[in-house]
C-alpha positions as a Markdown table, in Angstrom:
| # | Residue | x | y | z |
|---|---|---|---|---|
| 1 | Unk | 2.9 | -13.7 | 10.5 |
| 2 | Unk | 5.5 | -11.2 | 11.6 |
| 3 | Unk | 9.0 | -10.2 | 10.5 |
| 4 | Unk | 12.0 | -8.4 | 12.1 |
| 5 | Unk | 15.5 | -9.2 | 13.2 |
| 6 | Unk | 17.3 | -11.3 | 15.8 |
| 7 | Unk | 20.9 | -11.5 | 16.9 |
| 8 | Unk | 22.5 | -14.8 | 15.9 |
| 9 | Unk | 25.1 | -16.5 | 18.0 |
| 10 | Unk | 27.4 | -19.4 | 17.1 |
| 11 | Unk | 28.4 | -20.7 | 20.6 |
| 12 | Unk | 29.1 | -17.5 | 22.5 |
| 13 | Unk | 30.2 | -15.5 | 19.4 |
| 14 | Unk | 27.8 | -13.0 | 17.7 |
| 15 | Unk | 27.6 | -13.3 | 13.9 |
| 16 | Unk | 25.3 | -10.4 | 13.6 |
| 17 | Unk | 21.6 | -9.6 | 13.2 |
| 18 | Unk | 19.6 | -11.7 | 10.8 |
| 19 | Unk | 16.2 | -11.1 | 9.1 |
| 20 | Unk | 13.6 | -13.4 | 10.6 |
| 21 | Unk | 10.0 | -14.4 | 9.8 |
| 22 | Unk | 7.7 | -15.9 | 12.5 |
| 23 | Unk | 4.8 | -18.1 | 11.6 |
| 24 | Unk | 1.2 | -17.3 | 12.5 |
| 25 | Unk | 1.5 | -19.1 | 15.9 |
| 26 | Unk | 4.5 | -16.8 | 16.8 |
| 27 | Unk | 6.6 | -19.7 | 18.0 |
| 28 | Unk | 8.5 | -20.8 | 15.0 |
| 29 | Unk | 11.1 | -18.4 | 13.6 |
| 30 | Unk | 12.7 | -18.8 | 10.1 |
| 31 | Unk | 16.0 | -17.1 | 9.4 |
| 32 | Unk | 15.7 | -15.4 | 6.0 |
| 33 | Unk | 18.6 | -15.2 | 3.5 |
| 34 | Unk | 21.5 | -12.7 | 3.6 |
| 35 | Unk | 23.9 | -11.1 | 1.0 |
| 36 | Unk | 27.1 | -12.6 | 2.3 |
| 37 | Unk | 29.3 | -12.2 | 5.3 |
| 38 | Unk | 32.6 | -10.6 | 6.3 |
| 39 | Unk | 35.7 | -12.6 | 6.9 |
| 40 | Unk | 34.5 | -13.5 | 10.5 |
| 41 | Unk | 31.1 | -14.7 | 9.4 |
| 42 | Unk | 29.2 | -11.5 | 10.5 |
| 43 | Unk | 26.5 | -9.8 | 8.6 |
| 44 | Unk | 23.4 | -7.7 | 9.2 |
| 45 | Unk | 19.9 | -8.0 | 7.7 |
| 46 | Unk | 16.4 | -6.9 | 8.9 |
| 47 | Unk | 13.0 | -7.5 | 7.5 |
| 48 | Unk | 10.6 | -4.6 | 7.9 |
| 49 | Unk | 7.3 | -5.7 | 6.4 |
| 50 | Unk | 5.5 | -8.8 | 5.2 |
| 51 | Unk | 2.5 | -9.4 | 2.9 |
| 52 | Unk | -0.3 | -11.8 | 3.4 |
| 53 | Unk | 1.4 | -14.4 | 1.1 |
| 54 | Unk | 4.6 | -14.3 | 3.2 |
| 55 | Unk | 6.7 | -12.1 | 1.0 |
| 56 | Unk | 9.0 | -9.9 | 3.1 |
| 57 | Unk | 11.0 | -6.7 | 2.5 |
| 58 | Unk | 13.8 | -5.2 | 4.3 |
| 59 | Unk | 17.6 | -4.6 | 3.9 |
| 60 | Unk | 20.9 | -6.4 | 4.2 |
| 61 | Unk | 24.6 | -5.5 | 4.1 |
| 62 | Unk | 26.0 | -6.8 | 0.8 |
| 63 | Unk | 29.5 | -8.5 | 0.9 |
| 64 | Unk | 31.6 | -9.1 | -2.2 |
| 65 | Unk | 34.8 | -10.9 | -1.5 |
| 66 | Unk | 34.1 | -10.4 | 2.2 |
| 67 | Unk | 34.1 | -6.6 | 1.7 |
| 68 | Unk | 31.0 | -4.7 | 2.8 |
| 69 | Unk | 29.5 | -2.9 | -0.2 |
| 70 | Unk | 26.8 | -1.2 | 1.8 |
| 71 | Unk | 23.1 | -1.7 | 2.5 |
| 72 | Unk | 20.8 | -3.1 | -0.2 |
| 73 | Unk | 17.0 | -3.4 | -0.3 |
| 74 | Unk | 16.0 | -7.1 | -0.2 |
| 75 | Unk | 12.8 | -8.9 | -1.1 |
| 76 | Unk | 12.5 | -12.4 | 0.4 |
| 77 | Unk | 9.9 | -14.7 | -1.2 |
| 78 | Unk | 7.5 | -16.8 | 0.8 |
| 79 | Unk | 10.1 | -19.6 | 0.9 |
| 80 | Unk | 12.7 | -17.3 | 2.6 |
| 81 | Unk | 15.1 | -17.0 | -0.4 |
């Protein structure tokens, strides 16, 4: 299992970098959750480490009312939430 980030596009429009976890085969990526988006749907999140049970840690920009409140540490459970 591995974690990191990937740029996400909707059509040809970038909506930011998303935290991602790849399964043990390395072929199936799962987008992990985020902490909201700006008014255009953009956000940034990255996963930095993963445990044997699939729990991942990293950071995400936090948005409240579409306003960026800064970076926050994030823990994603094995289910991605």
